[in-house]
Z-matrix of the N, CA and C atoms (Angstrom, degrees):
N
C 1 1.453
C 2 1.533 1 107.79
N 3 1.321 2 116.18 1 139.50
C 4 1.461 3 119.70 2 177.69
C 5 1.534 4 110.14 3 -95.32
N 6 1.321 5 115.82 4 172.46
C 7 1.466 6 121.21 5 -175.18
C 8 1.523 7 111.64 6 -65.92
N 9 1.330 8 116.89 7 -36.98
C 10 1.464 9 120.18 8 -178.61
C 11 1.532 10 111.10 9 -64.84
N 12 1.321 11 117.55 10 -44.00
C 13 1.466 12 121.57 11 177.47
C 14 1.527 13 110.16 12 -62.63
N 15 1.325 14 115.71 13 -43.20
C 16 1.464 15 120.29 14 178.37
C 17 1.528 16 110.85 15 -59.90
N 18 1.327 17 117.18 16 -43.34
C 19 1.467 18 120.77 17 -179.50
C 20 1.523 19 111.42 18 -63.99
N 21 1.333 20 117.42 19 -40.74
C 22 1.466 21 120.96 20 178.82
C 23 1.521 22 110.38 21 -65.31
N 24 1.326 23 116.92 22 -47.05
C 25 1.466 24 120.24 23 179.69
C 26 1.526 25 111.51 24 -64.03
N 27 1.312 26 116.65 25 -38.72
C 28 1.470 27 120.09 26 177.70
C 29 1.525 28 110.88 27 -62.91
N 30 1.330 29 117.04 28 -41.20
C 31 1.463 30 120.80 29 178.23
C 32 1.525 31 110.99 30 -64.07
N 33 1.329 32 117.22 31 -41.39
C 34 1.467 33 120.90 32 178.10
C 35 1.525 34 110.30 33 -62.75
N 36 1.329 35 117.02 34 -42.60
C 37 1.465 36 120.59 35 179.37
C 38 1.528 37 110.42 36 -64.00
N 39 1.312 38 117.41 37 -40.47
C 40 1.470 39 120.61 38 179.18
C 41 1.527 40 110.67 39 -64.74
N 42 1.314 41 117.69 40 -40.92
C 43 1.468 42 121.09 41 178.49
C 44 1.524 43 110.24 42 -64.01
N 45 1.333 44 116.91 43 -46.07
C 46 1.469 45 120.22 44 177.56
C 47 1.526 46 111.26 45 -62.46
N 48 1.306 47 116.32 46 -41.00
C 49 1.467 48 120.76 47 179.23
C 50 1.524 49 110.99 48 -62.36
N 51 1.322 50 116.98 49 -43.81
C 52 1.459 51 120.64 50 178.60
C 53 1.529 52 111.27 51 -63.50
N 54 1.322 53 117.04 52 -41.06
C 55 1.472 54 120.54 53 179.38
C 56 1.527 55 110.75 54 -64.96
N 57 1.320 56 116.92 55 -44.45
C 58 1.464 57 120.33 56 179.82
C 59 1.525 58 110.68 57 -66.40
N 60 1.321 59 117.14 58 -40.79
C 61 1.470 60 120.63 59 177.70
C 62 1.522 61 110.85 60 -59.81
N 63 1.328 62 116.49 61 -50.82
C 64 1.463 63 119.03 62 -176.32
C 65 1.520 64 111.60 63 -65.20
N 66 1.326 65 118.38 64 -40.42
C 67 1.467 66 120.68 65 178.81
C 68 1.528 67 111.01 66 -66.43
N 69 1.317 68 116.81 67 -39.94
C 70 1.463 69 120.10 68 -179.34
C 71 1.525 70 111.85 69 -68.70
N 72 1.322 71 116.71 70 -42.32
C 73 1.462 72 119.69 71 179.05
C 74 1.526 73 110.24 72 -66.61
N 75 1.323 74 117.39 73 -38.41
C 76 1.469 75 120.29 74 177.45
C 77 1.520 76 110.84 75 -63.86
N 78 1.333 77 117.26 76 -30.10
C 79 1.459 78 121.65 77 178.98
C 80 1.532 79 111.96 78 -90.74
N 81 1.328 80 117.28 79 7.96
C 82 1.473 81 123.14 80 -178.94
C 83 1.520 82 112.90 81 58.12
N 84 1.317 83 116.25 82 35.11
C 85 1.457 84 121.39 83 175.60
C 86 1.526 85 107.33 84 -113.47
N 87 1.328 86 116.33 85 112.10
C 88 1.456 87 120.65 86 -174.49
C 89 1.521 88 112.93 87 -104.93
N 90 1.313 89 118.00 88 -1.07
C 91 1.458 90 121.06 89 178.35
C 92 1.526 91 110.46 90 -83.74
N 93 1.323 92 116.83 91 -40.32
C 94 1.464 93 120.91 92 -179.10
C 95 1.529 94 111.77 93 -58.96
N 96 1.337 95 120.56 94 -46.59
C 97 1.469 96 118.56 95 178.54
C 98 1.528 97 113.48 96 -59.67
N 99 1.313 98 116.79 97 -36.43
C 100 1.463 99 120.68 98 179.04
C 101 1.525 100 110.72 99 -64.05
N 102 1.329 101 116.55 100 -47.80
C 103 1.467 102 121.62 101 -179.66
C 104 1.527 103 110.54 102 -65.04
N 105 1.337 104 116.73 103 -43.03
C 106 1.462 105 120.96 104 -179.12
C 107 1.530 106 110.65 105 -66.39
N 108 1.326 107 117.88 106 -37.73
C 109 1.466 108 120.76 107 178.54
C 110 1.524 109 110.83 108 -64.08
N 111 1.316 110 117.68 109 -41.94
C 112 1.471 111 121.53 110 177.66
C 113 1.534 112 110.11 111 -63.81
N 114 1.337 113 116.20 112 -43.95
C 115 1.466 114 119.95 113 179.54
C 116 1.529 115 111.17 114 -64.50
N 117 1.331 116 117.10 115 -42.21
C 118 1.465 117 120.63 116 179.63
C 119 1.525 118 110.35 117 -64.44
N 120 1.316 119 116.83 118 -39.25
C 121 1.460 120 120.59 119 177.65
C 122 1.530 121 110.78 120 -62.30
N 123 1.318 122 116.26 121 -42.95
C 124 1.464 123 120.08 122 178.92
C 125 1.532 124 111.16 123 -63.70
N 126 1.328 125 116.88 124 -41.93
C 127 1.466 126 120.78 125 178.97
C 128 1.527 127 110.32 126 -64.62
N 129 1.330 128 117.16 127 -43.76
C 130 1.464 129 120.15 128 -179.90
C 131 1.525 130 112.20 129 -64.19
N 132 1.321 131 117.65 130 -40.34
C 133 1.459 132 120.69 131 178.64
C 134 1.530 133 110.26 132 -65.21
N 135 1.324 134 116.26 133 -41.91
C 136 1.464 135 120.48 134 178.18
C 137 1.524 136 111.10 135 -63.17
N 138 1.332 137 116.32 136 -43.51
C 139 1.461 138 120.06 137 179.46
C 140 1.527 139 111.11 138 -65.43
N 141 1.322 140 116.98 139 -39.30
C 142 1.460 141 120.32 140 -178.25
C 143 1.526 142 111.32 141 -64.14
N 144 1.327 143 116.73 142 -34.33
C 145 1.465 144 120.08 143 178.71
C 146 1.525 145 111.84 144 -67.97
N 147 1.337 146 116.75 145 -23.33
C 148 1.462 147 120.43 146 -178.33
C 149 1.524 148 113.43 147 -87.95
N 150 1.323 149 117.39 148 -5.20
C 151 1.460 150 120.58 149 179.11
C 152 1.519 151 108.36 150 -71.70
N 153 1.332 152 116.01 151 132.48
C 154 1.458 153 121.71 152 -174.97
C 155 1.526 154 113.45 153 -98.30
N 156 1.311 155 118.50 154 23.29
C 157 1.462 156 121.32 155 -177.48
C 158 1.527 157 109.73 156 -133.71
N 159 1.318 158 115.62 157 166.79
C 160 1.459 159 121.42 158 177.09
C 161 1.525 160 108.04 159 -75.46
N 162 1.329 161 116.73 160 122.20
C 163 1.458 162 120.80 161 -177.58
C 164 1.516 163 112.76 162 -101.32
N 165 1.319 164 117.19 163 -23.43
C 166 1.462 165 120.83 164 -179.27
C 167 1.522 166 108.54 165 -152.81
N 168 1.312 167 115.70 166 154.85
C 169 1.453 168 120.45 167 179.51
C 170 1.525 169 109.20 168 -141.36
N 171 1.334 170 116.23 169 -170.79
C 172 1.464 171 120.75 170 -176.53
C 173 1.526 172 111.71 171 -62.68
N 174 1.320 173 116.63 172 -34.93
C 175 1.472 174 120.10 173 179.71
C 176 1.531 175 110.64 174 -62.76
N 177 1.337 176 116.74 175 -39.66
C 178 1.466 177 120.53 176 177.68
C 179 1.524 178 110.98 177 -61.51
N 180 1.335 179 116.17 178 -43.48
C 181 1.462 180 119.74 179 179.35
C 182 1.526 181 111.28 180 -66.13
N 183 1.320 182 116.84 181 -38.72
C 184 1.466 183 121.03 182 177.53
C 185 1.530 184 110.50 183 -63.10
N 186 1.339 185 116.62 184 -46.33
C 187 1.462 186 120.43 185 179.48
C 188 1.529 187 111.33 186 -65.80
N 189 1.325 188 116.90 187 -37.98
C 190 1.469 189 120.16 188 178.22
C 191 1.528 190 110.81 189 -63.98
N 192 1.332 191 116.65 190 -39.51
C 193 1.464 192 120.31 191 177.60
C 194 1.519 193 111.64 192 -64.09
N 195 1.326 194 116.36 193 -43.84
C 196 1.464 195 119.79 194 177.70
C 197 1.525 196 111.34 195 -64.84
N 198 1.319 197 117.03 196 -42.22
C 199 1.462 198 120.50 197 179.60
C 200 1.531 199 110.56 198 -62.12
N 201 1.325 200 116.64 199 -41.73
C 202 1.464 201 120.33 200 178.85
C 203 1.525 202 111.08 201 -64.57
N 204 1.327 203 116.52 202 -41.24
C 205 1.468 204 119.90 203 179.21
C 206 1.524 205 111.13 204 -63.43
N 207 1.336 206 117.04 205 -45.03
C 208 1.464 207 120.04 206 179.28
C 209 1.530 208 111.56 207 -66.40
N 210 1.324 209 116.97 208 -40.33
C 211 1.465 210 120.33 209 178.72
C 212 1.532 211 110.53 210 -62.45
N 213 1.315 212 116.35 211 -43.10
C 214 1.466 213 120.64 212 178.11
C 215 1.528 214 110.66 213 -62.26
N 216 1.313 215 116.77 214 -45.50
C 217 1.467 216 120.33 215 -179.90
C 218 1.521 217 111.74 216 -62.61
N 219 1.317 218 116.84 217 -45.76
C 220 1.468 219 120.93 218 -179.05
C 221 1.517 220 110.68 219 -64.94
N 222 1.342 221 117.32 220 -43.65
C 223 1.464 222 120.03 221 179.34
C 224 1.523 223 110.55 222 -61.78
N 225 1.320 224 117.51 223 -43.55
C 226 1.461 225 120.37 224 -177.72
C 227 1.523 226 111.73 225 -67.12
N 228 1.317 227 117.74 226 -39.37
C 229 1.468 228 120.20 227 177.85
C 230 1.526 229 110.60 228 -64.30
N 231 1.339 230 116.60 229 -50.84
C 232 1.459 231 119.35 230 -179.92
C 233 1.526 232 112.23 231 -67.42
N 234 1.333 233 117.26 232 -33.57
C 235 1.460 234 120.52 233 176.96
C 236 1.513 235 111.83 234 -64.93
N 237 1.323 236 116.52 235 -42.09
C 238 1.465 237 120.32 236 178.76
C 239 1.533 238 110.63 237 -65.24
N 240 1.324 239 116.86 238 -43.75
C 241 1.472 240 120.54 239 179.46
C 242 1.522 241 110.31 240 -65.06
N 243 1.337 242 116.76 241 -45.26
C 244 1.469 243 120.70 242 -179.11
C 245 1.523 244 111.20 243 -62.51
N 246 1.329 245 117.46 244 -43.71
C 247 1.465 246 119.10 245 -179.75
C 248 1.525 247 111.18 246 -66.24
N 249 1.323 248 117.48 247 -36.96
C 250 1.457 249 121.13 248 177.33
C 251 1.527 250 111.07 249 -63.85
N 252 1.323 251 116.33 250 -46.38
C 253 1.465 252 120.52 251 -179.76
C 254 1.527 253 110.81 252 -64.93
N 255 1.336 254 116.41 253 -43.61
C 256 1.468 255 119.40 254 -179.31
C 257 1.528 256 111.55 255 -64.79
N 258 1.320 257 117.11 256 -43.16
C 259 1.472 258 119.15 257 -179.67
C 260 1.521 259 111.71 258 -70.16
N 261 1.323 260 117.32 259 -30.89
C 262 1.461 261 120.19 260 177.37
C 263 1.527 262 111.08 261 -69.26
N 264 1.314 263 117.19 262 -26.48
C 265 1.465 264 121.39 263 -179.59
C 266 1.525 265 112.99 264 -100.63
N 267 1.328 266 117.09 265 24.51
C 268 1.471 267 119.25 266 -179.68
C 269 1.523 268 112.29 267 -66.81
N 270 1.350 269 117.51 268 -20.04
C 271 1.472 270 119.56 269 177.16
C 272 1.528 271 111.43 270 -72.80
N 273 1.329 272 116.80 271 -27.20
C 274 1.464 273 120.89 272 177.90
C 275 1.521 274 110.27 273 -69.88
N 276 1.334 275 115.38 274 -46.96
C 277 1.463 276 121.45 275 178.89
C 278 1.523 277 107.28 276 -145.70
N 279 1.324 278 118.04 277 120.59
C 280 1.467 279 120.54 278 -176.54
C 281 1.534 280 113.49 279 -61.13
N 282 1.328 281 117.67 280 -22.18
C 283 1.466 282 120.29 281 179.79
C 284 1.523 283 112.05 282 -72.45
N 285 1.320 284 117.86 283 -18.72
C 286 1.467 285 120.99 284 177.66
C 287 1.528 286 111.21 285 -60.70
N 288 1.335 287 116.77 286 -34.20
C 289 1.457 288 119.92 287 179.81
C 290 1.522 289 110.94 288 -65.16
N 291 1.323 290 116.53 289 -42.64
C 292 1.462 291 120.37 290 178.21
C 293 1.530 292 111.15 291 -63.98
N 294 1.315 293 116.48 292 -44.87
C 295 1.469 294 120.33 293 179.74
C 296 1.532 295 110.08 294 -65.56
N 297 1.320 296 117.48 295 -42.47
C 298 1.460 297 121.14 296 177.93
C 299 1.518 298 111.90 297 -61.91
N 300 1.336 299 116.69 298 -40.73
C 301 1.466 300 120.21 299 177.12
C 302 1.519 301 111.04 300 -64.36
N 303 1.321 302 116.36 301 -40.81
C 304 1.461 303 120.67 302 178.80
C 305 1.528 304 110.87 303 -61.58
N 306 1.325 305 116.79 304 -44.67
C 307 1.471 306 120.69 305 178.63
C 308 1.531 307 110.14 306 -64.60
N 309 1.326 308 117.00 307 -41.91
C 310 1.468 309 120.20 308 -180.00
C 311 1.529 310 111.30 309 -64.44
N 312 1.335 311 117.07 310 -44.59
C 313 1.459 312 120.13 311 179.43
C 314 1.525 313 111.65 312 -66.58
N 315 1.333 314 117.40 313 -37.42
C 316 1.466 315 118.64 314 178.31
C 317 1.518 316 110.53 315 -66.72
N 318 1.329 317 117.33 316 -36.90
C 319 1.464 318 120.88 317 177.51
C 320 1.526 319 110.35 318 -65.67
N 321 1.322 320 116.94 319 -45.77
C 322 1.469 321 120.28 320 178.33
C 323 1.527 322 111.06 321 -64.16
N 324 1.322 323 116.60 322 -42.04
C 325 1.466 324 120.22 323 178.48
C 326 1.510 325 112.03 324 -61.65
N 327 1.318 326 116.58 325 -40.62
C 328 1.467 327 120.49 326 178.47
C 329 1.523 328 110.99 327 -64.61
N 330 1.329 329 117.07 328 -41.57
C 331 1.460 330 120.26 329 178.22
C 332 1.532 331 111.77 330 -65.81
N 333 1.323 332 117.11 331 -39.67
C 334 1.471 333 120.45 332 177.70
C 335 1.523 334 110.23 333 -65.37
N 336 1.345 335 116.86 334 -43.37
C 337 1.454 336 120.90 335 178.14
C 338 1.528 337 111.57 336 -61.39
N 339 1.320 338 116.46 337 -42.57
C 340 1.455 339 120.82 338 178.67
C 341 1.532 340 110.36 339 -63.40
N 342 1.314 341 116.88 340 -42.04
C 343 1.456 342 120.67 341 178.71
C 344 1.525 343 112.47 342 -63.79
N 345 1.328 344 116.90 343 -41.70
C 346 1.461 345 120.38 344 178.70
C 347 1.530 346 111.28 345 -65.97
N 348 1.317 347 117.00 346 -45.19
C 349 1.459 348 120.03 347 179.52
C 350 1.528 349 110.45 348 -63.57
N 351 1.331 350 116.80 349 -40.73
C 352 1.462 351 120.04 350 177.98
C 353 1.527 352 110.53 351 -61.29
N 354 1.333 353 116.57 352 -44.00
C 355 1.467 354 120.57 353 -179.34
C 356 1.529 355 110.48 354 -64.24
N 357 1.323 356 117.93 355 -42.20
C 358 1.464 357 121.35 356 178.63
C 359 1.525 358 110.33 357 -62.69
N 360 1.325 359 115.85 358 -46.34
C 361 1.464 360 118.93 359 -178.81
C 362 1.525 361 111.79 360 -66.35
N 363 1.317 362 116.85 361 -36.10
C 364 1.467 363 120.43 362 179.03
C 365 1.523 364 110.21 363 -67.29
N 366 1.332 365 117.05 364 -40.53
C 367 1.463 366 120.55 365 179.83
C 368 1.526 367 112.09 366 -67.96
N 369 1.329 368 117.18 367 -28.66
C 370 1.469 369 121.11 368 179.32
C 371 1.525 370 111.86 369 -89.27
N 372 1.324 371 117.14 370 -1.05
C 373 1.462 372 123.16 371 177.80
C 374 1.525 373 113.08 372 60.48
N 375 1.330 374 117.01 373 40.74
C 376 1.466 375 119.85 374 174.61
C 377 1.525 376 108.89 375 -66.18
N 378 1.293 377 116.95 376 133.83
C 379 1.445 378 120.75 377 174.56
C 380 1.513 379 114.85 378 80.85
N 381 1.321 380 118.55 379 0.21
C 382 1.458 381 118.94 380 179.39
C 383 1.530 382 108.63 381 -102.07
N 384 1.325 383 116.31 382 150.81
C 385 1.459 384 118.95 383 179.84
C 386 1.533 385 111.18 384 -66.87
N 387 1.304 386 115.38 385 148.65
C 388 1.463 387 120.99 386 179.95
C 389 1.521 388 109.98 387 -74.49
N 390 1.320 389 115.21 388 145.43
C 391 1.469 390 119.74 389 176.70
C 392 1.519 391 109.31 390 -74.86
N 393 1.311 392 116.09 391 144.75
C 394 1.459 393 120.75 392 -179.32
C 395 1.524 394 112.15 393 -89.40
N 396 1.332 395 118.26 394 2.11
C 397 1.474 396 121.29 395 -177.00
C 398 1.493 397 111.61 396 -73.08
């Protein structure tokens, strides 16, 4: 299978998945989307293994790492500002304090998760050259 065929089939699967998700949620059935998502994931992984071309390289991983770092930084900056503004306006609406706390905790949780994953990856020497000893 070539990359173009894979891209077309992937798009068709995504469209079908979206249609099934929306119909199932509208019918208050939440088990079908879960099962269909697992099946679609299995089909996509199987199809990806059959592609006979290079789909990603080191540059893609480098760009993905930079994109993740920038996304994390932007989310944390806006999350901190949003939580500060919401908590400062708790006198206007008492629910702002709850929402501000939720945003603050999600920002802190994301930073803790990022720190733990970074520490795990650093300890396992991901991305570092192998020693010749």
